[in-house]
DRENDO-1510 file (C-alpha; in Angstrom, 1 decimal, always signed):
<recs>
REC; n; res; u; v; w
REC; 1; MET; -9.0; -24.7; +20.8 .
REC; 2; LYS; -12.2; -25.5; +22.8 .
REC; 3; VAL; -15.8; -23.2; +23.6 .
REC; 4; ALA; -16.2; -22.8; +27.6 .
REC; 5; MET; -19.3; -24.5; +29.0 .
REC; 6; ASN; -21.9; -22.6; +30.2 .
REC; 7; PRO; -21.1; -19.2; +29.7 .
REC; 8; PRO; -23.5; -16.3; +29.6 .
REC; 9; LEU; -26.1; -16.8; +26.8 .
REC; 10; TRP; -25.1; -13.7; +25.2 .
REC; 11; LEU; -21.5; -15.0; +25.4 .
REC; 12; THR; -19.4; -17.7; +22.8 .
REC; 13; PHE; -15.4; -17.9; +24.2 .
REC; 14; LEU; -13.4; -19.3; +21.8 .
REC; 15; GLU; -10.1; -20.7; +23.4 .
REC; 16; ARG; -7.4; -20.9; +20.9 .
REC; 17; ARG; -3.8; -22.4; +20.5 .
REC; 18; PHE; -1.2; -20.2; +19.9 .
REC; 19; PRO; +0.0; -18.1; +17.9 .
REC; 20; SER; -3.7; -17.3; +18.0 .
REC; 21; ALA; -5.0; -15.4; +21.6 .
REC; 22; ASN; -8.6; -16.6; +22.5 .
REC; 23; SER; -11.9; -14.7; +21.2 .
REC; 24; VAL; -15.0; -13.6; +22.3 .
REC; 25; LEU; -18.1; -13.4; +20.4 .
REC; 26; LEU; -20.5; -11.1; +22.1 .
REC; 27; HIS; -24.4; -11.8; +20.6 .
REC; 28; GLY; -26.9; -9.5; +20.0 .
REC; 29; GLU; -28.6; -7.6; +17.0 .
REC; 30; ARG; -25.3; -6.1; +16.5 .
REC; 31; PRO; -22.5; -8.7; +17.1 .
REC; 32; ILE; -19.1; -8.0; +18.5 .
REC; 33; LEU; -16.0; -10.3; +18.5 .
REC; 34; VAL; -13.8; -9.3; +20.5 .
REC; 35; ASP; -10.0; -10.0; +19.7 .
REC; 36; THR; -9.6; -11.5; +16.0 .
REC; 37; GLY; -6.2; -13.8; +16.5 .
REC; 38; PHE; -3.3; -14.1; +14.1 .
REC; 39; GLY; -3.5; -13.1; +10.3 .
REC; 40; SER; -2.5; -16.9; +9.5 .
REC; 41; ASP; -5.6; -18.3; +11.5 .
REC; 42; ILE; -8.3; -16.3; +9.8 .
REC; 43; ALA; -9.6; -19.1; +8.0 .
REC; 44; GLU; -9.7; -20.9; +11.4 .
REC; 45; THR; -11.4; -17.7; +13.3 .
REC; 46; GLN; -14.3; -17.5; +10.2 .
REC; 47; ALA; -15.0; -21.2; +10.8 .
REC; 48; LEU; -15.7; -20.4; +14.4 .
REC; 49; ILE; -17.6; -17.5; +14.4 .
REC; 50; GLY; -19.5; -19.1; +12.0 .
REC; 51; ALA; -20.1; -22.1; +14.1 .
REC; 52; ALA; -21.0; -19.9; +17.2 .
REC; 53; GLY; -24.3; -18.8; +14.4 .
REC; 54; VAL; -23.0; -15.6; +13.3 .
REC; 55; PRO; -21.5; -15.1; +9.7 .
REC; 56; PRO; -18.6; -13.4; +9.8 .
REC; 57; GLU; -19.7; -10.9; +7.5 .
REC; 58; LYS; -22.8; -10.1; +9.9 .
REC; 59; ILE; -20.1; -8.9; +12.8 .
REC; 60; ALA; -20.7; -4.9; +13.5 .
REC; 61; LEU; -17.7; -4.3; +15.4 .
REC; 62; ILE; -14.2; -5.5; +16.2 .
REC; 63; VAL; -13.2; -4.4; +19.5 .
REC; 64; ASN; -9.1; -5.0; +20.6 .
REC; 65; THR; -8.5; -5.3; +24.2 .
REC; 66; HIS; -4.7; -4.3; +22.9 .
REC; 67; TYR; -2.3; -4.5; +19.6 .
REC; 68; HIS; -0.2; -7.3; +19.7 .
REC; 69; SER; -0.1; -9.5; +17.2 .
REC; 70; ASP; -1.8; -12.3; +18.1 .
REC; 71; HIS; -4.9; -10.4; +19.2 .
REC; 72; VAL; -5.3; -8.0; +15.8 .
REC; 73; GLY; -3.9; -10.1; +13.3 .
REC; 74; GLY; -7.2; -10.8; +11.7 .
REC; 75; ASN; -8.4; -7.2; +11.2 .
REC; 76; HIS; -6.9; -6.6; +8.0 .
REC; 77; PHE; -8.9; -9.4; +6.8 .
REC; 78; PHE; -12.0; -8.2; +7.9 .
REC; 79; GLN; -12.3; -4.6; +7.4 .
REC; 80; ASN; -11.0; -5.3; +3.7 .
REC; 81; ARG; -13.1; -8.4; +3.1 .
REC; 82; PHE; -16.6; -7.1; +5.0 .
REC; 83; GLY; -15.8; -3.5; +5.8 .
REC; 84; THR; -16.2; -4.3; +9.5 .
REC; 85; PRO; -15.8; -1.3; +11.7 .
REC; 86; ILE; -12.8; -1.5; +14.6 .
REC; 87; ALA; -12.6; +0.1; +18.0 .
REC; 88; ALA; -9.6; +0.1; +20.4 .
REC; 89; HIS; -7.9; +2.3; +22.9 .
REC; 90; ARG; -7.3; +5.7; +22.0 .
REC; 91; TRP; -3.8; +5.7; +22.9 .
REC; 92; ASP; -3.6; +2.6; +20.4 .
REC; 93; ALA; -5.6; +4.1; +17.8 .
REC; 94; SER; -3.5; +7.4; +17.3 .
REC; 95; LEU; -0.3; +4.8; +16.5 .
REC; 96; VAL; -2.3; +2.9; +14.6 .
REC; 97; ASN; -4.2; +5.2; +12.2 .
REC; 98; ARG; -1.2; +7.4; +11.7 .
REC; 99; ARG; +0.9; +4.1; +11.1 .
REC; 100; ASP; +3.7; +4.4; +13.4 .
REC; 101; ARG; +6.9; +2.2; +13.5 .
REC; 102; GLU; +5.8; +1.3; +17.1 .
REC; 103; ALA; +2.2; +0.5; +16.3 .
REC; 104; CYS; +1.7; -2.8; +17.5 .
REC; 105; THR; +5.3; -3.1; +19.1 .
REC; 106; ALA; +5.7; -4.7; +15.4 .
REC; 107; ALA; +8.9; -4.1; +14.8 .
REC; 108; TRP; +10.5; -4.5; +18.2 .
REC; 109; LEU; +9.0; -8.2; +18.4 .
REC; 110; ASP; +9.7; -9.0; +15.0 .
REC; 111; GLN; +5.7; -10.0; +15.0 .
REC; 112; PRO; +4.4; -8.3; +11.3 .
REC; 113; ILE; +0.8; -7.0; +11.2 .
REC; 114; GLU; -1.2; -6.3; +8.1 .
REC; 115; SER; -2.3; -2.8; +8.7 .
REC; 116; TYR; -5.8; -1.5; +9.8 .
REC; 117; THR; -7.5; +1.4; +10.7 .
REC; 118; VAL; -9.2; +2.2; +13.9 .
REC; 119; GLN; -12.7; +3.8; +13.6 .
REC; 120; GLN; -14.2; +3.9; +16.9 .
REC; 121; VAL; -11.8; +5.5; +19.8 .
REC; 122; LEU; -12.7; +4.2; +23.3 .
REC; 123; SER; -11.7; +5.0; +26.7 .
REC; 124; GLU; -12.3; +4.3; +30.5 .
REC; 125; GLY; -16.3; +4.5; +31.1 .
REC; 126; ASP; -17.4; +4.2; +27.5 .
REC; 127; GLU; -20.0; +1.4; +26.7 .
REC; 128; LEU; -20.3; -0.8; +23.9 .
REC; 129; SER; -23.8; -2.3; +23.1 .
REC; 130; THR; -24.7; -5.5; +21.0 .
REC; 131; GLY; -28.4; -4.7; +21.1 .
REC; 132; SER; -28.5; -7.4; +23.8 .
REC; 133; VAL; -26.0; -6.7; +26.6 .
REC; 134; THR; -24.1; -3.6; +27.0 .
REC; 135; LEU; -20.5; -4.1; +28.4 .
REC; 136; ARG; -18.2; -0.9; +30.2 .
REC; 137; VAL; -14.8; -0.4; +29.0 .
REC; 138; LEU; -12.1; -0.3; +31.5 .
REC; 139; HIS; -9.0; +1.2; +30.8 .
REC; 140; THR; -6.0; -1.3; +31.9 .
REC; 141; PRO; -2.6; +0.2; +31.3 .
REC; 142; ALA; -0.6; -3.3; +32.2 .
REC; 143; HIS; +0.4; -5.4; +29.4 .
REC; 144; THR; +0.3; -2.6; +27.3 .
REC; 145; LEU; -0.5; +0.9; +27.9 .
REC; 146; GLY; -3.7; +0.6; +25.6 .
REC; 147; HIS; -4.9; -2.1; +26.9 .
REC; 148; ILE; -8.6; -2.7; +28.1 .
REC; 149; ALA; -10.9; -4.6; +29.6 .
REC; 150; LEU; -14.5; -5.1; +29.4 .
REC; 151; TYR; -17.1; -5.5; +31.9 .
REC; 152; GLU; -21.0; -6.7; +32.4 .
REC; 153; PRO; -22.0; -5.7; +35.9 .
REC; 154; HIS; -25.2; -7.6; +36.0 .
REC; 155; GLU; -23.7; -10.9; +35.3 .
REC; 156; GLN; -20.1; -9.9; +37.0 .
REC; 157; VAL; -18.2; -11.2; +33.6 .
REC; 158; LEU; -14.8; -9.5; +33.0 .
REC; 159; LEU; -13.2; -9.9; +29.1 .
REC; 160; CYS; -9.8; -9.2; +30.6 .
REC; 161; GLY; -7.5; -9.6; +28.0 .
REC; 162; ASP; -3.8; -10.3; +28.8 .
REC; 163; VAL; -4.2; -8.6; +32.3 .
REC; 164; LEU; -5.0; -11.8; +34.1 .
REC; 165; GLN; -4.7; -15.3; +33.4 .
REC; 166; ARG; -5.6; -18.5; +35.3 .
REC; 167; ASP; -2.4; -20.3; +35.8 .
REC; 168; ASP; +0.2; -17.7; +34.2 .
REC; 169; VAL; +1.0; -13.8; +34.5 .
REC; 170; ALA; +1.2; -11.8; +30.7 .
REC; 171; TRP; +4.5; -10.7; +30.3 .
REC; 172; LEU; +5.4; -7.3; +30.7 .
REC; 173; ASN; +7.7; -4.9; +28.6 .
REC; 174; PRO; +9.4; -1.9; +30.3 .
REC; 175; PHE; +11.3; -1.0; +27.2 .
REC; 176; ARG; +7.8; +0.1; +25.4 .
REC; 177; GLU; +5.2; -0.1; +27.8 .
REC; 178; GLY; +7.4; +2.4; +30.1 .
REC; 179; ALA; +9.4; +1.7; +33.5 .
REC; 180; GLY; +6.2; +1.7; +35.6 .
REC; 181; THR; +4.7; -1.2; +34.0 .
REC; 182; LEU; +4.9; -3.6; +36.7 .
REC; 183; GLU; +3.0; -0.4; +39.3 .
REC; 184; ARG; +0.7; -0.4; +36.9 .
REC; 185; SER; +0.4; -3.9; +36.7 .
REC; 186; ILE; +0.0; -4.5; +40.1 .
REC; 187; GLU; -2.6; -1.5; +40.2 .
REC; 188; VAL; -5.1; -2.9; +37.6 .
REC; 189; LEU; -5.4; -6.1; +39.4 .
REC; 190; GLU; -5.8; -4.4; +42.8 .
REC; 191; ARG; -8.8; -2.8; +41.2 .
REC; 192; PHE; -9.9; -6.0; +40.1 .
REC; 193; ALA; -9.6; -7.6; +43.3 .
REC; 194; VAL; -12.6; -5.2; +44.8 .
REC; 195; MET; -14.8; -5.4; +42.4 .
REC; 196; SER; -17.5; -8.2; +41.7 .
REC; 197; ILE; -16.1; -10.8; +39.3 .
REC; 198; ARG; -18.1; -14.0; +39.0 .
REC; 199; VAL; -16.2; -15.0; +35.8 .
REC; 200; ALA; -13.6; -13.4; +33.7 .
REC; 201; TYR; -12.4; -14.4; +30.1 .
REC; 202; SER; -8.7; -14.3; +29.4 .
REC; 203; GLY; -7.0; -13.8; +25.9 .
REC; 204; HIS; -4.9; -16.8; +26.7 .
REC; 205; GLY; -5.8; -20.2; +28.4 .
REC; 206; ALA; -9.2; -21.3; +29.7 .
REC; 207; VAL; -11.8; -19.5; +31.6 .
REC; 208; ILE; -10.8; -18.2; +34.8 .
REC; 209; ASP; -13.7; -19.4; +37.0 .
REC; 210; GLU; -12.4; -18.6; +40.2 .
REC; 211; PRO; -11.9; -15.0; +39.6 .
REC; 212; LYS; -10.4; -13.9; +42.9 .
REC; 213; THR; -8.0; -16.8; +43.1 .
REC; 214; ALA; -6.5; -16.3; +39.9 .
REC; 215; ILE; -6.6; -12.2; +40.9 .
REC; 216; GLU; -4.3; -13.2; +44.1 .
REC; 217; ALA; -1.8; -15.1; +42.6 .
REC; 218; ALA; -0.9; -12.8; +40.3 .
REC; 219; LEU; -0.7; -9.9; +42.7 .
REC; 220; LYS; +1.7; -12.3; +44.6 .
REC; 221; ARG; +3.8; -12.8; +41.4 .
REC; 222; TYR; +4.0; -9.4; +40.4 .
REC; 223; ARG; +4.9; -8.1; +43.6 .
REC; 224; SER; +7.6; -10.4; +44.5 .
REC; 225; TRP; +9.3; -9.2; +40.8 .
REC; 226; LEU; +9.2; -5.7; +42.7 .
REC; 227; THR; +12.7; -6.6; +44.5 .
REC; 228; GLU; +13.5; -9.5; +41.9 .
REC; 229; PRO; +13.3; -7.4; +38.4 .
REC; 230; GLU; +15.6; -10.0; +36.8 .
REC; 231; LYS; +12.5; -12.4; +37.2 .
REC; 232; MET; +10.1; -10.4; +35.3 .
REC; 233; ALA; +13.1; -10.1; +32.6 .
REC; 234; TRP; +13.5; -13.9; +32.1 .
REC; 235; HIS; +9.7; -14.4; +32.2 .
REC; 236; GLY; +9.3; -11.9; +28.9 .
REC; 237; ALA; +12.1; -12.6; +27.2 .
REC; 238; LYS; +11.7; -16.5; +27.4 .
REC; 239; ARG; +7.7; -15.5; +26.3 .
REC; 240; ILE; +8.9; -13.6; +23.1 .
REC; 241; PHE; +11.4; -16.1; +22.1 .
REC; 242; ALA; +8.9; -19.0; +22.7 .
REC; 243; TYR; +6.3; -16.9; +20.7 .
REC; 244; ALA; +9.3; -16.7; +17.7 .
REC; 245; LEU; +9.8; -20.1; +17.2 .
REC; 246; MET; +6.3; -21.2; +17.3 .
REC; 247; LEU; +5.9; -18.2; +14.3 .
REC; 248; ARG; +8.5; -19.8; +12.4 .
REC; 249; ASP; +7.8; -23.4; +13.4 .
REC; 250; GLY; +11.1; -23.8; +15.3 .
REC; 251; LEU; +15.0; -22.7; +14.4 .
REC; 252; GLN; +17.6; -25.0; +13.1 .
REC; 253; GLU; +20.5; -25.2; +15.7 .
REC; 254; ALA; +22.7; -23.2; +13.1 .
REC; 255; ASP; +19.9; -20.3; +12.9 .
REC; 256; VAL; +19.0; -19.7; +16.7 .
REC; 257; GLU; +22.2; -17.1; +17.5 .
REC; 258; PRO; +22.0; -15.3; +14.4 .
REC; 259; TYR; +18.1; -14.6; +14.7 .
REC; 260; LEU; +18.3; -13.7; +18.0 .
REC; 261; LEU; +21.5; -11.1; +17.8 .
REC; 262; GLU; +19.1; -9.1; +15.0 .
REC; 263; CYS; +16.1; -8.8; +17.2 .
REC; 264; LEU; +15.4; -5.6; +19.0 .
REC; 265; TRP; +14.0; -7.2; +22.0 .
REC; 266; LEU; +17.0; -9.2; +23.1 .
REC; 267; LEU; +19.4; -6.3; +22.5 .
REC; 268; ASP; +17.6; -4.1; +24.8 .
REC; 269; PHE; +17.3; -7.1; +27.5 .
REC; 270; SER; +21.0; -7.6; +26.9 .
REC; 271; ARG; +22.0; -4.6; +27.8 .
REC; 272; HIS; +19.7; -2.3; +29.8 .
REC; 273; ILE; +18.6; -5.2; +32.2 .
REC; 274; PHE; +21.4; -8.1; +32.5 .
REC; 275; ASN; +24.1; -5.9; +31.3 .
REC; 276; GLN; +25.6; -8.8; +29.2 .
REC; 277; ALA; +26.9; -8.8; +25.5 .
REC; 278; PRO; +24.0; -9.6; +23.4 .
REC; 279; ALA; +26.0; -13.0; +22.1 .
REC; 280; ILE; +26.2; -13.9; +25.8 .
REC; 281; PHE; +22.9; -13.4; +26.7 .
REC; 282; ALA; +21.8; -15.1; +23.6 .
REC; 283; GLU; +23.7; -18.2; +24.9 .
REC; 284; ASN; +22.4; -17.7; +28.2 .
REC; 285; LEU; +18.7; -17.1; +27.2 .
REC; 286; LEU; +18.9; -20.3; +25.3 .
REC; 287; THR; +20.2; -22.6; +28.0 .
REC; 288; GLU; +17.0; -21.0; +29.8 .
REC; 289; ILE; +14.1; -21.6; +27.2 .
REC; 290; VAL; +15.3; -25.2; +27.5 .
REC; 291; ARG; +15.9; -25.6; +31.3 .
REC; 292; SER; +12.7; -24.1; +32.1 .
REC; 293; GLY; +11.0; -26.2; +29.2 .
REC; 294; ALA; +9.3; -23.7; +27.3 .
REC; 295; ALA; +11.4; -24.9; +24.3 .
REC; 296; GLU; +13.5; -28.2; +23.2 .
REC; 297; TRP; +15.5; -29.9; +20.7 .
REC; 298; ARG; +14.2; -32.1; +18.4 .
REC; 299; SER; +16.8; -34.6; +16.6 .
REC; 300; GLU; +15.9; -33.7; +12.2 .
REC; 301; VAL; +17.8; -35.7; +9.5 .
REC; 302; ASP; +19.5; -32.6; +8.7 .
REC; 303; GLY; +20.7; -31.4; +12.4 .
REC; 304; LYS; +18.6; -30.4; +15.6 .
REC; 305; ARG; +15.5; -28.4; +15.4 .
REC; 306; LEU; +14.7; -25.6; +18.4 .
REC; 307; VAL; +11.0; -26.2; +18.8 .
REC; 308; ALA; +8.4; -24.1; +21.5 .
REC; 309; ARG; +6.8; -26.9; +23.5 .
REC; 310; THR; +3.2; -24.7; +24.4 .
REC; 311; PRO; +0.8; -26.3; +21.6 .
REC; 312; TYR; +0.8; -24.5; +18.7 .
REC; 313; ILE; -0.5; -24.0; +15.0 .
REC; 314; ALA; +2.2; -23.3; +12.9 .
REC; 315; PRO; +1.5; -20.3; +10.2 .
REC; 316; ALA; +1.2; -21.3; +6.8 .
REC; 317; PRO; +4.7; -20.5; +4.9 .
REC; 318; PRO; +6.4; -18.1; +3.7 .
REC; 319; VAL; +7.9; -17.2; +7.4 .
REC; 320; PRO; +6.9; -13.7; +8.7 .
REC; 321; VAL; +9.5; -11.0; +7.0 .
REC; 322; ARG; +11.6; -9.4; +9.6 .
REC; 323; LEU; +11.1; -5.7; +10.1 .
REC; 324; SER; +14.4; -4.5; +11.0 .
REC; 325; GLY; +14.3; -2.5; +7.5 .
REC; 326; ALA; +12.1; -0.3; +5.8 .
REC; 327; VAL; +8.6; -1.1; +6.8 .
REC; 328; LEU; +6.1; -2.0; +4.0 .
REC; 329; PRO; +3.4; +0.1; +3.0 .
REC; 330; GLU; +0.6; -2.5; +4.2 .
REC; 331; ARG; +2.6; -3.9; +7.2 .
REC; 332; TRP; +4.1; -2.7; +10.2 .
</recs>
């Protein structure tokens, strides 16, 4: 991870490796932490906040841009250890607070998340203040339906979560976010395109110091997907699979196909987009993720292991349990 150079005085950007998303610390009398990273990275999360001059117990509010595991995984710790209140879009909050099986898309993605409760419900136009800076909530239903961004108009700073990245685009999920997810993503970026944005901080990757360029590139790619929906599907399936490899620090060759054939996301992609039997699509996905360079085979004493090539920090054992069965009381 690394800290961005020359940020606004009221902001510390914490660029992090997978499986965590980036975090943003907003300074003031009531410090705000935007996104808490993956749950197993909580020690690093606390260390980064402390190094930025804010003891973790002094965080006055956690704000989640959306409820995927890499953004909300630390919520449970902060809430149970320090009593830190959590804010999220009202749609996310409703699912999370009633412990809905769709909350955080955890079961579908096979990404267990320790439970938490949202105390502050957010909507478009709400404002959040640390006492030193005030940011406006923007509802940006693209990557997820309850996704939000935060905007500070005086210095023209955008905290964009996973809606915008400098060198890639967010994966889109029509199975959980609806058939119009691509069109909504384009509308969100078109909204950003007419805003005054000097710098943007994404949920993944480096600081976006040329926002207009990044927005134009993302729009071009998304618009091409309107007529080539399989490209959107390949992008999403490879991203989900690569993330699963990170969480498990790779899979032995004999375990790859059995794992994939139990994943709800693979069953949806195979049947509803590619019109292939799950076993055929699993084989094709394996070929494609290696061909594209997103993963590679590594030789080990006991055979070959498939690992993600994106730099990541492997979560400590035990490996997260699969959620295809009953949901545990404190876990989705």
